[in-house]
N, C-alpha and C positions, 0 to 999 in steps of 0.2 A: 457442271451439279449431281449432290450425290443427292441418295436419297431422302432424308431426314431433309433437305433442303424444298423436296419436294413436297413433303410432310406440310410445312409449313407453309409453302406458298397453295396449299390446297386447300389448307382450311382458314384461309383470307378469303379466298375466293368461296368457302362456305357460308363463311359465318356469317352471311344474311338468313341463310336455311336452321343455322345451328341453333342461336341463341335460348328459343324457347324454348327448345328439348336442354339445352346447356339447364337455362332456370328451372325449368320442372326436374330437370336429377339429384342439381345441388339443392331444388326441396327436400327431395325424399329424403337425402343422404342430412340435411342438417334435423326435420321429423323423427327420424330413426334417431338418430345421437342425442336428440333431447328423452326421445325414449328410452333410452338402454343406461341415458346419464341416471334419471330417475328410477332405472331399476335397484338401477345397482347402488342410487345415494340410500344408507341407512337410516340417516337424518329425515328420509322423506317415508319411510316405509315404517318408523316410530312413530309417526303421528298420525296413523293412519289405521297400523295394522290390527287393532283391536274390531276394526267394522269392516276387514277389507283386505283381499289380500292382492297389493298392491301391484309384488313383484309378477305374482301371475296374467294381473290384464297387460302388461308394462311389456312381459313378454306372447303375450297373446298380439297386440296391436302388432309387437314390429314383423308377426311373420305374417299377419297381415300387409305390414305396410313392404316390404321382401317381397310377396307377391303380388302386389299391384305395383311397384316399382318393375319390376326382372318384369314381366308383359309389357308394362309400355317400353321401357326399352327396347326390346325384341321388335317390338311392332316396329315403334320408331324407326329402329336401326333394318327392318325388312325396308321400309318406305324411300329412305336413302340411298340402302342399295341400291331399287330399281330408279330411283332418278339419277346416281350417276352411272347408268351403267356407262354410257355412250361415255362418258371420260374415261372408266376403268380399258373399255375396247380401245380406243385411244394410246392409251399405254402398252395396251399390249402391241399395236403397230406402234409403235418410235418404238421400238423392239422391248422392252422389259418383260422377262417370263412372267407366266400366272404367279410365282413367287413370290419371286417380286413386287407385282403390284398386291399379292396378299398384307408381303410385312406393312408395305407403305399404308395397306388399311390399317392393319391392326394396330402399328406405333399410332396414328390418326385418333384411332378410337381408345387406346392407352391413355393419350395426351392431355382430350378430353375428357374423359371417364375420368383417373388421378387428379385434373384441376378442379374438377365436381367435388370431389372428394374430398380435397386440402382444402377449397372454396366451403364447403360444407362444413365439415366438422368447426374450422376456424371459426363460424356465423356460431354453428351450435352451440361453443362456446359462448359468446357473447350473449345468445337470447337465454338461455340454457337457465338465466333469474324467471325471466320474463316471461315462461312461459312455467316455469314454476310456482310465481306469484301467480298468476294466471290460474293454477292447477287451484290452490289454493282457496283464493276468492270463489273458485267455484264449488269443492266442500264444504266451503265453509270455515276455514281455518284463519284468523286473527291474529296470530302469535308472528312472531318469528322466529322463521326457522335459514340457516347457514345451508346455501347447497356446498357438495365438498367437490370437488375436481378429481372424474375416473375413468383411468389410462384403461381399466377393463372394457370402457363404453367404448374408446376411442381403438382400443383392438380389433373388437367383434363390430361397430358401424365397418372401419376398414377391410376386415375379412369377407364382411355379406356383399360390399359392394365390388370388391379386385372378384370376387365371385361372379358377379353380375357383367362385368369386363370381360370376365376368362371368355364368358358365354357367349356377348354377340361380336368376339374374338373368333372366337370356332364357325358363328355365323358369317361370320366374313370370308372364311377360310372358304367353307362350302358354297358358298354362292359364287365365290372368285370359281373355281376347278370345275363346278360343275356345268357355268356356262359357255358357248361358246362365240365366237367372234360376232358370227350373222346377228346370232342372238340375242347379242351386247346392245345392236344397232337398234335394233328392232322393237326393243322392250319399249320403249316411252309409244311405240308406236300401234301397242297390240292394244285393240278394243274391239266392242262389240257391237253385231250390227243388228240390231235387233229384228229378227225375225217373224212373220206371222204366225202367233201362235193359233193353236186348236184353239176352236173357238169353245168349246162342250170341258176340256177338261181344263180351259184357261178360266174358265168358268168359272165348275165346280171348285177348281182350291183356292182361286179366290175369294170365292163366302166361304171355304173347310177356315180359312186364314182367318176371317173376319168368327167366326161362328165358334172355332175353338177358343180365343179370346173376351170373347161373352162366356161363354160355357166357365173357364175357369175365375172369371168376374161376378158370377154365380154362384160356384163353388164355391167361394172365396167368402163367401158367405150366409152361406148354409152346410160348412164341414162339421161344425161341433156337435159331432155324435162319436158311436164304437170305433167306425173306419177313421179319425181324423188326423190320422197318421200317412194314412193311403191317400185322402183327401187331400194330404198338403203336397203327396209328390202328385198329384192328378194334376194341382193348381199350377205347381211350378211347372210340368211339363206339356198342360195345353196352351199354356202363358206362351212359355217360348217359342215353342213349334207356330202358333199362332200367329206372332210374332214378325219369325221368317219369315212364311208363308206369305202377310200383308205386304210386308218388303219384296219379296223375290218375284211374286205371282201379282198382287192385290194393284198395286201399287203400278207395277208393268202391265198386267191387261189393260186397268186405269189411261195408262197413257195411249195404250195404243188404240183405246178404244176415239179418241182425243185427237191421235193424230188420221186415224183413218175416212173422220168426223170432217175434220179442214181439208182431205183428200191430197195429204201430203204438204199442203202450202202452207205452213206454221209460223210464217210470219219474225222479223228479226224475234221478236221478243224471249215467242216458244223455243227461236230457235239455240237461244243461246241457257234456254231451262231448261227445256222441256228436251229438249234433243240430247244433249250430253246425259241427261240423266238415263236416259232412256241406251244407251251404249252404255252405259257402264254399272245401271244398276245390279246384275246379276255379280258381274264382283263385288259393289256396296255391302250386298243383300247380307253376307254374317257381318262384316267389324258394322255393319248400323243395329245389326240384329245384336250382336254382345253388347256395343252403347248402349242400345235401349233397355234392353234389361237389365245392363249393369245399372247402369243411372236410376235405372226402378226402385233395386235393395240400396243403393247411395241413398235415394233418398227416402225410403222407407225407414231406412239407419237412421239417417241424421230427426226426422223428425218423429221418429219414435222416442230416439234419448234429447230429444230438444221436448218432449211431454212427460215424459214422465218425470225430467230434470224445473218446468216450470210447471205438473199438478205434485210438484211433492209437498206441500204443507195439505194441498187439499186434503191430500192420500193419504199420506197419515194422519187426521181431523175422523177423516172417514173409519176408520180403525179405532181409531185414540180418539172418541168424542169427548171424555171430558181429559185435564189435563194431570187429575191421579184418581186412582181404582184402589181400594182395599179390601180383599176377599177374608183376609185369617183371621177378621174380626178388629173392635170398635176402641181397642188399647192400642194397637197398631197405627189409626188413624189418629188417634187423641195426641199421641206423643209424637208424631209430626207434626201436627197442626201446632202443636208449643213450641216447634224447634223452629215454625215459619210466624210466631207469634216472638220468638224471641230478638229475628231475625228483622222485624216490619216491614212482616211480608204479609201483604192484605189480601185476604183471601176467603171464600165461600165455601160452606159444608154442608153436606145430604146426606143419609141414608136412602136406598133405594132397597127393597125385598122382594124377590125373584122367587118363581114360583119353577121346584121344577120337575118334569114330564117325559113320559114314553111321546112319543111322534113321530106318525105314519103318514106321507104323504100320498093322495092322491096319486097313483101308478099314472093314469093316462092323461097328468097332465106335467109328469115330469120327464125329464129327457133323459136318454140311457144309462150317461154315465153318473147322475144324481141317483147318492144313498137315500130310499125313501125312509128307513128309519132310524129316526134322532132323537138322540133327548134333547129337547124344548126348555131354554129360559123363559117365561112366561113374563111379562114384567105390565105393568099400566103405566098407560099414559100420563097420565097425574099427573106420576111418581117422577119421571125424569123430568115434566115439566117446570117443578119445582127445584130440580137438580141442575136446575140451570139446559136445559139439551130442547131448541126447538123442532119440539115433534107435533104434526097435525094429531088428533085423537082418530082414531078409528069408529066408525059406527056398531051401532050393535049388531052386537052378532057375527063381525067380522075382526080382522087383524092384521098386521103389515106386519112384513118376514122379515128379517134382518139377519146380514152372513153374509164379512166381505172377504172370507174365504172359500166361499163357492159364487161368488159374483159373475161369474163369468158364465155358470149352470145357471145362476137362477134367471141372469137375463133372454134366456131361452126357456122362459116356464110359457106354461097360456095360464092364463088370469083373464077370474080368479080360479083359483082350486082349494080345493077342501086341504084340511090337515084333522088327524084327530088325536086329539091329547085321550090319552089312558094312566091310569097310574089302580094296579093293580088289576079290579076287576069293570070299572068302571073306566065309561070313555063320555070325552063327548067332539061332538064333530064342529068344528071351522073355519066358518069360510075364507080367506087369505085373500082381501081384492086390493094389494099392491103389494110389493117386493121392496124396499125401503134403499135410498141409499147408504153404505158402509153397517158400522158395527151402532147398536144402543146403548154399548157397553165395549168397555175398552177390551182388547185384545192382548193377552191370552186369555180371560176368563168368558171370554164370547159366548163359543158355539152358536150351535143356532139360535136365533129370540123371534120371538111371537110377541107387538108391543098392543094391547088391548084396552078398552073400555075403562073405568076402575070399579064400575060396576060389576061387567063381567068376568076381571079379576077376583073379587069376593066372591063370586060362583064358584068359579071354577078354582079357589082357593076350600071352599065346602067341599065343590063334589067331590076333587079326586084327595083320596085318603096320601096321608105319609107312607108311602111304601117306598122303598129303594128303588131306584133308575136306573138307565143303564147308565155304566161307567161315573155313579153318583151316588151316594148315601145322602147327601139331605136333597129334604124336601122344601125344604123352605131354608131359602136362605138371604141375607142381608150384604148389599155391599157399599161401600163407607167413601162416599164420590168427596173430591174437591177440587174446585178450581182456585187458581190468582186469577186477580182480579185486574193486576198490572202486566202484560205481556213480557216488560223490559226485566221480570224477576222472577220468568220460567229458567233462565238458566242456574239462578240462586237457588231454588227450589227443588229442581230435577238433582243436583249434586247434593244438596243435604234426603234426600228422598233414595238415591244412589248408597248414601253414606251408613242413611238406617236401614236400609234393609238390606248390603251386605253381600251382592246376590247380582253372581251378572246374566240372569235369567230373571233380573226383575227388569219392568217392565213402562213405562209414562210417555207420554206425548213430546216433553221435547227431548226427550235421549234419544226416541223412538224418529223423531223427525231430523236430528243431528246423523244419527246412521244412516238413512235415508236419502239425508242432502250429500256422507261423502260418494253415497257409491252410485248415486247417479251423479251428481257431478264428474266425477271420473270417467264415467259412460260418457258424459257428453265431450269430456274434453278428448278422449279416444276417436268419441265416433267424426267430431265437428274435424279435427287435424288426417285421420284417415278419407274421410270423405271428402276434405279440401286437393288432399295430394291424388287422387281418385279424378275427381273432375277437372281438376289442371293436367292431366294424363289423357282423357279422354274431349278435352276439350286440344290440348295440342296435337294429338294423331290427327281427328278432323283438317284443325287448321292445316298441317304438313300432307296430306292426301291432298285438302285443296289449291297448297301452293301446287304442286307438284300439277296437278291439271292444269290449272293459271300457265305454266312455265309449257303445257302439251298446245293449250292453244293461243297460244299465244298470235302461232301466225297467221289462226282467223282475225285475229284483234285488228293484226294489223292490215289485214286487205279490209275488214268493214271502213275500217279510217279511212283507208286509201279511197273508198267507194264513197265518203264522205260523209261516214256518223260519225256524231260527237262522243266526245266521251258518255255522257250523259246517257244519251240515248244507249249506247253498250249495255251499259251499271245498272238500268232496270231490270236486263233481260239477267244480269248477272246477280241484282239479287234476290232476285226470285227466287233461283237455282241453290240461293245457301239459306234464303227463306226454307224451302224442304229437308235441305241436308242440316239445320243444325236444329230448324221448327221439329221435321217431325219424330225423330226420339225424342227428343223432351215435351214435346205434347204428348205421345205412346207413355212416354215412361211416367207422368206426372198421370196418368190412369190407370197405369199398373200399383204405383206406388198409391194413390187414395183409395186405392183397395187394397191393398194390402194391408196397410192402417186403419181397415175399414175393417177387414178380419180379425187384429190383431188388438182393437177397441175392447174387445170383450176383459182384458186385463188392467184397464181403468173404470173409477171408479166415476171419479170427472170429466169434463165437454174439453176433448184436446183438440178442437177445430183450431183455432186461435195457433198453440204453438205449432201446429202440422202445420198453414199457413204463412208463418212467417220461416222455419225453415224451408220450404216448399220454395219462396219466395225470392230465400239468398242466394237456393242453389239455382233456381233461376238467370238471375241478377247476374252473377257471374260467370254462370254458363255462354250468359249469348253476348258477354264480352269478349270470349274464341270470338261470336260470329261478325262485331266487328272490325276485330282487326283482319278478319280473312279478305270482309269488302275494302278493306283499307288497303289490301296487299293487291285486291285484283284489279282497282284506283291504280292502283302504280303501274302493273302489268300493260291496260290495256293505253296508260299513256305513254309511256315508254315503246308501247311496240312500234310506234309511226312516228 
């Protein structure tokens, strides 16, 4: 029998262990190839180059995908090598040298990797069009676009995954040459015998783990100050360290306390769930911590990306409350409305007078980062309501403050607060009763805006003289507002507006909305598929580890079956174990991601509860599929053990 014959026999024997790994590897190849294809396709880039650098986005996504795939393959390969330790030892016992065994494993690994590469690229060629259509749908492009064949994408994909195969081959070579026969035959018997923990030290570390996580959660909601960068690092460090201590010490300590209370008499269910976890908690702490933290990061990335995409229209409307706005004068507005009328586009128009003043915010109420001296545009609520904006009229001597560019700082303001309006030597103190959502004047004309009652506005006009204001020469300025009555005509109206302005820096609601849709659509496209690869990779790793443990515990199941225990009785304990193995990383990861999203919610002016819940729900459902697969594998192992 030749070495190649041994390779084929080995692959056939281990096919049941490799299929999920093979699938995850193929998926990684497919997605990387699709990203590379879209990165090199000039037609795709040309359709979106005005609003984003798609080439750079796909390059960054490709690097992250390589990182995820590389870690997954190396980690899974280490699990397989440990699981096959006895097989490797037997090869050496029958006379194969370490070099021959290493060549056998490397050939097997190369065949598996090259097979995944060929199938992945072939599948990628077939599905690239589907991915392209999905991307174009997400970015809001409705025209026809043809995807071209890219040899550069094939070469790049092949180079990357051949490098990963070479890395795992080196890993196999190292594992074979550093091992001994005795070590190979005892590798699957290595376990941990839980020792009695030092009560005081373990209790302190157990509480410290929980305390660090709670501190990280608290700090994530109170980090917007001058030390924000340091606070971010502190949140990350305390959360990761706290998570590790929870898995390494807190849970082990709790398990030990349960065992002591039962005086060692655990019963069948606890013997099949609690005991194996206690014996392996030290070895599993690292992997469970990594999976938990990375799951939290992936969940936060997916929830954040979907929230951006989900709330694009609301966020744009908060920044651009009117469809069109003109600052340069009435003539340009009339020219625009004349063009709209020629195209039979119905609209409403209105003038909104604004008063420019200097403003100084009360320093006691302002966050550390907020510049307290600013130029303020004062507007009467009545004019805004006449222009079609749904806004409440403030009470006399109070005002509402609006500025979408400062929304993340304004959320931390102490309410109410005072602002002193001044022009020349005259000053007026106003009380701000609320911070409104978004602007009341279109970006980029907005600045900081103060909405007051009509009578108060007239008093301010008379009180504050027409002198120069910070960064602005005009004292009174009239903005001309145009709103299109039928939303279906917004695209045509926007095209007229852009042609009239003939300026890349001109903004209207529809053009800003389409640009945001393109960038957010690209973001959710990349985040979604990176998250899918990570989810399948981490789920597969947990599945592989549980497969290995099931094989190691097979003799115990056989003994229990001989003693008369049924498959259902044994599986009750097994399921309890899987609830912990899969449930704890998911549960803690969800908590981590919720607080991460909550900390990042300052970037959103709209409520992101719904998109965040949807993203997390989908992630959890896919993740739990691996738990069901694992339970199914255990059930099969228990049935065949006797």
